[in-house]
Steps between C-alpha positions, in 0.01 A plus 500: 500500500632356822856599594643148454360482145628850425852404608481182287370700201788747517754219530418408138734785413856375442727597788213575739494289813280535807679806644510688169134411445425650842685817398277520191190452717624771737530728196137429413532233230286186521513373141777467243296705249501800734873536437455566127497878541723516807820703523773278651709795620201660672411164657856464632505854641159452662611173662815667635281772652259243644785304659677813620832392349683463175430150366743292296482608136441138399139564601482766228627247246232251606236773465625576147479130415151474654366793298655354185339162575158657562519726194579237237333182385816366339823521698867501419633227735810714564282781638315267737811489717489801733878548503490590130307815595791658690615726218173541314192698564151387420311664219157363415482310174 
């Protein structure tokens, strides 16, 4: 899949814009489905290491939301807002 299409594909995830989609690509994700088994905390830590700096924790919350979105076919609208993932952790199904 060409990079432009990959970025567009990942932007289907609520809260994911072009820059966050690029972060996901940099982490090795090209399709929403690939996030189903992902560990948001590990993704966040890996991105911090890749960037050589501590990244705003809001990125972690977006990753939690993204994994939730990818892992479920039916979604709680409340949980599709990344800021609702601040005080929760993701546990598959």
